[in-house]
Every structure is written in structure tokens, then in C-alpha cells.
N, C-alpha and C positions, 0 to 999 in steps of 0.2 A: 509816449503819452499814455496816461492811466485812463482806461475806459471804465464805463459804469459797471460792466460785467466783471472787470478785474477788481474793482472796488468791492463789489458784492462778494466775490470769492475771498478777498482778504478778510472781510468781516467774518465769514463762516470759518475760515482757517483759524482766526484769532479765537473765536468761540470754541472751536473744537480743541485747540492746543491748550488753552488755559482752563476752560470749564468742562471740557469733555462732552459738550452737547452737539448734536448734529443740526439742530434747527432752533430758531428763535420762538418764543411764546408770543401770544397776542400782543400787538402794539410795541413789543420791545424793539424790533428793527426800525419801526417808524420813528420812535423817540430817538434812537441812536442816530438815524439819518439827519434828523432835525438838529441835534447837537453838533454833529460833524460839519453840517452846512453853515453853522454859525447863527442859527435862529434861537431866540428864547423859546422855551417850551414848558408846559405844565402837564404832568402825567399823574392821573389818578388811577393807580393800579392796585386793586385789593390785594391783601396778604396772599402770597403765593404767586403773584404775577411777575416776580423777578425785577423789582424796582432797581435794586443795587446795580444790576448788570447794565442798566440804561446809562449809567455814568462811568462805570468801571471799564467797560469795553472801549468806548470812545476815548477815554483817558489814555489807553494804551496806543491808540491809533494816531492821536494828535501830538504835536510837539509841545513840550512844556509840562507843567504840573497842574493837575485838576485839584481845585480847592473845594473840599466837601464840608459843608456846614451842617453839623449834627448836634442834637440836644443832649445826648447821653454819653457819658464817658465810657460806660460798660459797652454800649453799642459800637463806639469808635474802636475800642480795644478789640472786640470780637471781629469787626470788619478788617482791621489791620492784620490780625492773626490769620484770618482766612486768606487774605490777599498774599501774604508772605508764604503761606502753605502751598499756593499754586504758582509761586514764582514771580509775583508782582511786587515791585518796590513800593511800599506804602508806609506812612508814619502818621502819628497823631500828636498834637500839642495839647497839654492840659496843665492846670495849675499845680499838679503834683510833681511835674518835672522841674528840676532845678535849671539854672541858667546854662550850665555846662552841657546838659543833655539837649536842651532846646537849641543851642548854638550848633551842635552837630547836625540836627535835623534841618535847620535853616540852610546850612552849607551844602547838604546833599541836594536840597531843592534847587539852590542856585547853580549847582553843577549839572543839573538836569538828570540826576540819578533817581530821584523819587518821583513817581508818576502820580501818586494820589496823596494828598495831605488833608487829614481830618482835623477840624477845629470846632470849638463851641462858638455860638453866636456872640457871647460875651467878649471873646478874644478880639473881635473885629475893631474894638475901640482901644486896644492896647497899643501904645506908641511904639514899643519895641517890635511888636508883630507887624504893624503897618510899615515901619521903615524897612524891615527885612523883606516883606512881601513885594515891595516896590522894586526889589532887585531880583525877583523871581519871575520867570516867564510863565504866566498862567495860561492854560489852554482854555478853560471855562470854569464857571462856578456852578456847583451842584448844591441845592438846598434840600437836604433830606428831612423827612417828617415836617414838611412845609406847613401843615395845619397848625403847628405851634405858633405861627405868626398871628393867628386870629384869636381874639379874646373869646370867641364862641367855640374855639376848638377844645378838644378834651385835655390838652396839655399846654395851655397858654404860657408862652415864654416871651415876656415883653422884650427881652434882648434880641429877639428875631427882627425887631424893627431897626436894629443897627445895620441890617443887610442893605437896606435902600441907600443909606449914606455911603456905605462902603463901596457899593456898586458904582456910585457917582464918580469915584476915583478911577475906576477902570471901565469907562463907558463902552469901549469897543469889545469887551469880553462878554460872550453870551452866558446866559444863566438858564439852568433847567431846575424846576421845582418839582419835587416828588412827594406823594403822600399815598397812604393806603386807605385812609378814612377821612372823608370830608363831605360835609353837606354842601348844597349849592351856595349857601350864604358864605361858608368858609372859603370855597373855591374863588368866589368873587373877591374876597378880602385878600387872598394870597396874591392874585394878579395885581391888585392895586398897591398893596404894601411892599411888594418886591419890585414894583415899577417894571413889570415885564412888558417889553415893547412888542406889540402885535404877536403875542405868543401862539405857537401851535399847541392846541389843547387836545390831549388824548384821554379819553374817559372810558374805562371798561366797566361793564355792568357788574354789580355786586352779586348777582344771582349765581349760586353754586348748585347746579342740578344734581350733583352727585353727593351732596351733603344733607343728611337727615337730622333735623333738630328735634330732640326729645326732651321736653320739659317734664320734670318728675317731682311732684310734691311728695316728700318722704321724710320720715323721722329717723330711721336707722340707715344713715348714709354709708357707714362702714361696710355693712353687709351688702348693700347695693353695689358699691364699688368693687368689692371682692368678687361678686358674681359676674359683673361686666368684664373685669380683667380675666377671670378664669375662663369664661366661654368665648372670649374674643381670640385669645392666643395670637395677638398681633401687637404691633408697635402703637403706643399711645402716650398721651400726656394727661395727668390729673392735676388741674390747677386748684391750689388751696390759698387761703388768705395769709397765713403766717408760717414762719419757719417751724414753730413748734408743731403745727398741724401736719406739715410735710413729713417731719420725722416720725410722729406718732402713727400716721396712716401707713407709711412705708413699713414700719415695724410690725403693725397689725397684719398687713398683707403677707409679709415674709413669714410671720409666725403661723399663718394659716395656709401654708403650702404654696406660696407664689414667690419663688426665689428670684425671678427675673424683674424685680422691682427695686428701684433705688430712689432716694430723695435728692433734691437739688435746690439750693437757695444761695443767696449772696453771702451768707456767713461761712461758707466752705472755703478752705484754702484754695488758691488758684490752681495748684497742681491737681487737687482732688476734683475740682469742678471740671477741668479739662478732661480728666480720666473718665468721669461719669458721662459727660457730654459725648465724648468720642465713642464710648461703649454703646450708648443709645443710638447714635447716628449710624453705626455700622451693624446694627442688629435688625432682625425682622420681627422680634417679639418682646423687646425690652420696654418697660413702662417707667416713666419718670414722674414722681410726685413732686410738684414744684410750685413755688411762688411765681408771680409774674416776672421774676428776675430771669426766667428762662424763655427762650423762643425768639427774641429779637435777632434778626439777621440769620436765623437758622433755616436751612433749606433741606428738608428730608421728604422724599416723595411718598413713602409707604406708611405714613401715619394713618391708621385706620379709625382711631377714635380720640376724641378730646372729651374729658369729663371736667365740668366745673363743679367742684365739691361745694362751692358757694357761688352765688351770682357775682359777676364782675362789677367793677365800679361804674362802668358806663357801657352803652351799646357799642361805641367805638372800640373799647378794649375787648369786649366780648367777641365782636366780629373778627377783630384782628387775631384773637387767640384760637377761635374755632377754624379760622382760615388756614391753620397749620395742618389740618387733616385733609387727606384725599387730594394732594397736589398732583398725583399721577392720574387723576380722572376717575378712579375706581370708587365705588360706593363706600362712604365713610359716615361716622356717626358723631354727633355733638350732643352730649348729655348735660342737662342743666338740672342740678339737684338743689331743692330749696324747701323751706317751710316758713310759715308765717312768723313763728317765734324768732327765727333767725333774721328775717327781714327787719323786725322791730329792733333786734339787737344791733344791726348795722346802722339803723337810724341813730341809736344812742351813741355808737362808736364815733360816727361822723360829728355829732354834736360835741362829744367829749374831746375831740382833737382840734376843734376850732376855737382858738382863743379870742377874747374881746380885744378891743383896741388897747385898753389899759394893760391887759395880760401880755399882749404882744410887746408893748413898750417895756414892761417889767423884765421879760426874758432877754430882750436885746440889750437893755441897759446892764443887766447882771453879767452877761457874757463879756462885755467890754470892761466893766469895772473890776471883775475878778482877776483880769490880767493887767489891770492898772493902765488902761489905754485911754488917754485923754482926747479931747476934741481935736481933729485933724492929724492925730498920730497914726502911724502905720508901722508897727513892729515887724522885723524880719523873721522873728522866731516862729517855729511851729510849737504849739502848746498842747499838752495832754488835757483832755476834756473829761470831767467827771459829771455825768448827767445827774447822778444822785445828789450832788451838792447843789446844782441848779434847782432841782426839785425841792430839796429841803428848805432852801432860801425862799423860793417863789411860792411854795405850797400849791403848785400846779401839776397837772398830770404829765407823765413822760410823753404821752401822745401829743400834747400841745407843744411841749418843748421841742420834740423831734420835728414836728410840722414846721415850726418857725426856723429851726436850724437848716432843714432841707430847703426851705424857701430862700434863705440867705445864701445857701450853697448854689442854688440854681441861678441866682442873680449875680454870682461870682463876687459877692461882697466878702464871703469867707470861702475857704476850702474846708469842708466838713467831711472827715473820713470816719464813718461809723463801722466800717468793715475791718475784719482782721486782715492785716497786710504785713509785709516784711518790715522790720524795724529799720531805723536809719540812725546814723551817727555822723557828726561833722566835727572836725578838729577846730577848736577855737584859739589855740596857741600855736606858734610856729615850732616846727620840729627841733630847731637848735635850742629852744628855750626849755626843753625837757630836762636838761641838766640842772636847771635852777629849782626844780620841784623836789619835794621830799622823795626819798628813794622808793617808797611804796607806790606813790602815784606815778612816778616816772616809769617804773617797771611795768605797771599795768598798761599805761599808754603805749609803751614800746611793744607790748604783746599785741595790742590792737593794730599798730602800724605794720607789724610783720604778717598779721593774718587777714587784714582787710585791705586788699589792693586798691590804690587810688585815694586813700584817706588823707594823704598829704596835700592833695589838690582840690578835692570836692567831696560833697556829701555822699556817703556810701550806704546802699541798702544791704541788709544782712539778716541772718537768722541767729538768734541767741543760742538755739539748740546746736547748730552747726559749729558756731564759734566755741561753745563750751566743750564740744567733743575734741576740737583741735587743741585747746589749751588744757584739757583734762580738768575742768572746773565745773561744779554743779550749775545748771542754767539759771537757777534762782539767785545764786551768789553772783553770777556775771551781771544780772540785772541790777542787783543792789550796788555793785561797784560802779556800774555805768551811771546810775542815779547820783551816786556820791561824787563822781567826776563832774557831772553836770552842775550840781550845787556849787562846786568850787569854780565853775566857769571855764573848765578845761575843754569840755566838749558840749555839743548840742545833741541830746539823745531823745528819740521818740520810740516808745514801746509800741510796736505794731499790734499787740493784742488789745490795746486800749483805743478808745475814740480820740481823735486829734483834731485840731483846728488851726488854720493859718488865715490871717487877715489879709485880704487881697486889695482892699481899698481903704483910704484913711477914714477914720470915724467921722461921720456927719450926722449928728443926732437929729437935726431938723429934717433932713431927707428921710432918715429911717422912720421917724414918727409921722411924717407927712406922705411923701410920694410912695415910699415903699410899703407903708401900711395900706394905702389905697390899692396898690397892686396885689398885695396879699389878700385883701378882702374880696377883690374881684375873682381871684383864683378859687377862694373858698366857696364863693357864690356859684361859680361854674361847677365845682365838684358836687354840690348839693343838687343843682339842676340836673346834672348828668345821672346822678343816682336815682332821682325821681323818675326819669325817663326809663331807666333800666328796671325799676320796680314795676312800672306799668307793663313792660315787655314780659316780665316774669309772671305777673298775676293774671294777665289777660288770657281768656280761654275761648274767645270768639274769632280772633283773626289769625290767619296763617302766620307762623313765626317768621318764615323767610320773607313774606310780604311786608310784615312790620319793619323788618330791617331795610328792605329795598325802599320803602316809602320814607323811612327816616333819612336815608341818604339821597332823597330827592328824585328817585326814579318814578316815572309816570306810567299809568295804565298797567300796573303789575298784576300778575295772576297768581293764584294760590300755587304753592309748590306741589301739593298733592301727596306729600310724604312725611311732613312733620307730625308731631303728636296731635296737634289740633286738627290738621287735615284728615288724619287717620280716623279720629273720633267722629268727625263730620261725615266721612264716607260710610262709616258703620251705621250711623243714624239714618242716612239717606238710602243707601243701597243694601244695608244689612250685611252681615258676615257671620258665617256659621262657626263662631269661635268655639262653641262646645265640641263640635266634631274635631276641630284642630287640636284642642286640649286632649281629647280622648286618644287621638292618633299618637300624640307625643307621649302620653302616659303608658300606652301599650309597650313602648320601647323601654322605658325605665321610670321609676318614681321621681317626683320632683316637687320642689316647693314653689310658692307663688313667684318669687324672684326669678327662678330658673325658667319657669313657664313663660313669664313676660319677656325675658331675653330671647328665648328660643322662638317666640312668635314675633320676631322682629321688633322687640321692645314695645309690645302692646301695653296699653294702660292697665295697671294692676287692679284698679277698682273694677274694671269691666271683667277681668279674669276672675276676681273673687265672686262677682255676681253669677258668672257661669259655673264656677265650682260649687257654689251653694245649690244651684239647680241640679247639677250632676250628682251631688251627694244625696239630695232629696229623692232622686229617681233611682238611686242605687247603682249608678254606672261607675262611680269612683268611690274610694274609701280613703280614710285617713290612717296613715301608719303611725304618726305621732301628731303633736299639736301644730306642726308646720308642713309635714310632707304628705303629698297625695299620691295615690296609686290607682291604676286601672283595676276595677273589680271584675275578676274573671268568673265569679260565682254566678 
């Protein structure tokens, strides 16, 4: 007979063996116990609270396969890679997989080999998926990023409402819903829309006592980031808005004597992304300049600072991103850099990427008509997508076009691949029929068959560069020949360097112009509301920054943190602080500019430092070495 102490010991052994931890974090063990006992559960654990472990560990201890519903393909991929790296059998299903690969995954689940299967919420209505899942023993269902089910959440995904009907098919199977960011209104909606039965609710406070939030109104952000990185000499992340910004800022920092800096964004090849991510994870002082493509599912204890080069799109996103600092409990910093001109610019960007109803319909109609897809048609092909052609026809901004395409992608109406990926080729004629082709064509196709294993049976992913090296032909010439073979109907070729699109549902123009437009409009409205809330957070100088965050997430009777930039300024006004003496002591050691002084005085407000420096200059206690650098006056 297995006793309670034996069971607790098994949990700890599993934790130690697979994850290398000696003990659970707050609420982790309680959530795990609820899942294993077969109860429905809802866990609100802020970023860094170890949400994923709450379903991954019980998945190993229970018989069958845990079905994880997750909104992002990139997040699913990262989680599967992490699981496989620690020796756990995990897989994900997505629209990019062909039938051959999906069938292998289904069979492994049916045989009980795969312990965790990740899927998108859209897949729950797929007939093939449902018929296969009925033959798989499910241990429980985990709904990750559960806030997506609420139209008031920051990432509203209407397809999450599929979960309730899906659960009705498997009524005896428990469900655990997990989120890092949810207001009280969103938490109530999660319980209702997932039909959680008498759930055990675990809610950890959002307060992070070791995290100091510093809001900095500044013009020269490049120089500010350089000084922060230089004087921290520790591991950190700098979040920027665009890929171009990530590359430019990394290049500037490297050029200015900071070699431990690299950029990271979704446009990097998978191999390079993995290399940079692993280099950062295994270092104590590497800094990544990244878009918000980085961080989901990443667990690194010793991140000492997060810099937002620009404000995040919402308070939820901002809190999730700063929550990646100080997970070891040691003092860490969250820098928020901003200026009024930039805030106005972001207002304009948001307006520019939000199409009207007529513009939405124009973009959608063009996408279907350019590939000659009639009402109720569903082609099997994957098509190359030329965004510039859509732009020149519709006369609309690329931002609006991408916004609509991303929306259609999230609804799994299309599979839109905007990132560089490996190319694919599929043989459209039978191998014996090669002899009937002209010699030039037959010879090239035979080269493909000899060098791309599996091409006779299914679609194959490959690299033109590797293939060209094998057959000793220029890569560009290889691409030209592949396109030529495609035009003749011999193969289906997708160039991974270009955007591509696959249609996942038959064309229903009435639904697209009606139901889907209203969903799209609701999501855009949410985005604007979230940005307005974030703007208030940035501009406000009266309320403690941590208190604003806690109040936003519904925590009652919250106190000031006493250490953010607002609290520090208020303490100085009430209690006074001899900043002039602190500056003098610092300058006695070495000359410094205002940026350096601010950082060395625990990121004290620069405006106050300038006031004190003017006073010290007037009294002759300090002198200027040049127009930026101050020194102690020994005379």
C-alpha cells in the first residue's frame, strides 16, 4: 500500500531527477496534489512562479497522456524542446505538420509513450484530432495562458471557448487552468467558460519585494542602456519593439566595449536562436537585446535586470517581462525608459495598424482571390505570399496587412508563416513516371530523390544551401530549377526564405465579413484599452509603481513598495537625503557623468542629481572636466 509519505517522497524524487530542484516553490506542490487527486484547479502564479511544472510533474506520475492547450506555436515548441532535453517524452501538433508526422505523434500517444501533448485551442474542433484523441488515454487537461479565454484578457483568443465543448466529451477527466496575469474579472470568466467544477483556486500575490522598478523619462536611451549594462556586469534582458531596434542597439553596445551582448528575435534561424539562448542561459553576465519573442517558458534564476527600451503594450505584458528578473530572490532592477514623443508615436502606430471594416474585407478578399479560391473551396497547396503585392493592390500599410494575417492565423483560418524556416518540397508525380519526362527534368528530379530521404512518400523539409553543396550547384540555380519544376506541376516547392500561407478552412466570405470581423474589432479595442492603461502607468508620478500593478490585478489594501523610483522620490521629499554628500564621496573616487552617478546611487533620479551638481558647482566643491564629466575639486 502506498502511504502519503511515500507519495510525497516520489514527488520530490521526480522533481530532483528531472528538474534538479530540492524543493517546490510557493503553491506548486498544492496545485500538483489537486491535479493528481483528480480535482479541477485554477492557478494564478505570476511569472517566475513555475506554472509549467504544475502540469509537467503530475503528467509523469499519472498514467496516460496530459493534453496541454497552449496559444502559441513558439511556446509549444520551446516547452517540447525543454521536456525532451530533460528526458521527458513530449510532442506538439500544429498546422505546419503534415499528415505523416501527425500520424506518428498520434500513434506514440496511443501506445502510451508520449506523456505530454501540446495543441492549440483551434485544433479541438478538428475531426481527425477528436477521433484520434478518443483512442488516447488522457490523464488530465492543462489549459496554459488561460486568460486568453476572456475577452478582457490581454491576448483574447475566441478559440479558447472550444475547450468547454471539448471537455464535455471527456467529463471524467480533470482540468487545471494556469495563468500568470489575470484581473479578478478575468479569473471569474476563466472558471465559467472552462466549466471548472468546484475548482481549487490558488492565487499567489503579485508583489515582488526584491524587484525595484525605475521609471526613467529620457531622450538618449542608447547611452542610458550602455551605462546600465556596463555597471551591472550581470545577466539581463533589454526588451525593444522591433527586430531592427534589437540589431541596432546590440551593434551600438558591442561597438562601445560591451562584447557580452547579443540580439535575439523571431527572424533568426532556429539554430542561431538556440545557440544565443543557450549562451545566455548558461552565463552570469550575458545580456540579450530582444523583442518580446524571447522569454516565454524560459527559467533563469540570476537575471539581475530587465530594461524596457520602450514601454510594453500592456501592464500584463510588462509585469510578465519584468517578472523574469530576480527569480532567485536577490535584489533586481526593472528599468522603464520613455519619453512623451515616443508615447505619441506609439499612439500613431496603433492607429496605423488598425484597419476599418472595409479595409479588413479588402485584405481578406484579395488574399483569397489572388490564389483563385472560390466560396467553400479549400486548396491543399501551400502558397508563397508576397506582402508587397497585397500592399500595392490594396494601397494599405504593411502593418494593417500583417495585423489581419496574424488574426486569421490565430483563428486557424490560415497558417501564415512570416518567419524564415526550412524550405519544403513534395513530389507530385510517381517515381516510375520520371522516365516519361524530358531528360533534363528527369535528371534533376532523380538528383532530388537521391539526396532528400523520404521524398517518395511525403513532404520533406530541407535547406537549399545543403542540397546545393551535395550536388555542387549554386543555391540560386537550385531555387530556379525547383520553381521551374513547380510550374510544370512535378513538385510542390515552398521557399523557406519567403512568407507562405496555407488555407486551413474553406472560404466562407459571409463569416469572414461578419463574425470574424466582429472578433477582430473586439481584439483591436482591447489592444487600445490595454495601451491606455499602460500609458497611465508610465506617466503617473504620484503612486508607487508596484502598488499600481498590484491594484490593477485586484489586490486589496496594498502598501507602497518603498523602493521604486516614485517611492524613492517621495522619501527624499519627506525625510530628506543628503544626496550632495553622496555625490562628493563618489567623485572623490573617480570622475563621472550624470548617468554614471545616477546608476551608482542606486538609480537615483537624474533631475535631482543635476540640481545637486549645480549647487556643488556653485559652491566650488566639484568642477567640470568637460561638458559631461564632473570631478571632485581638491583645490
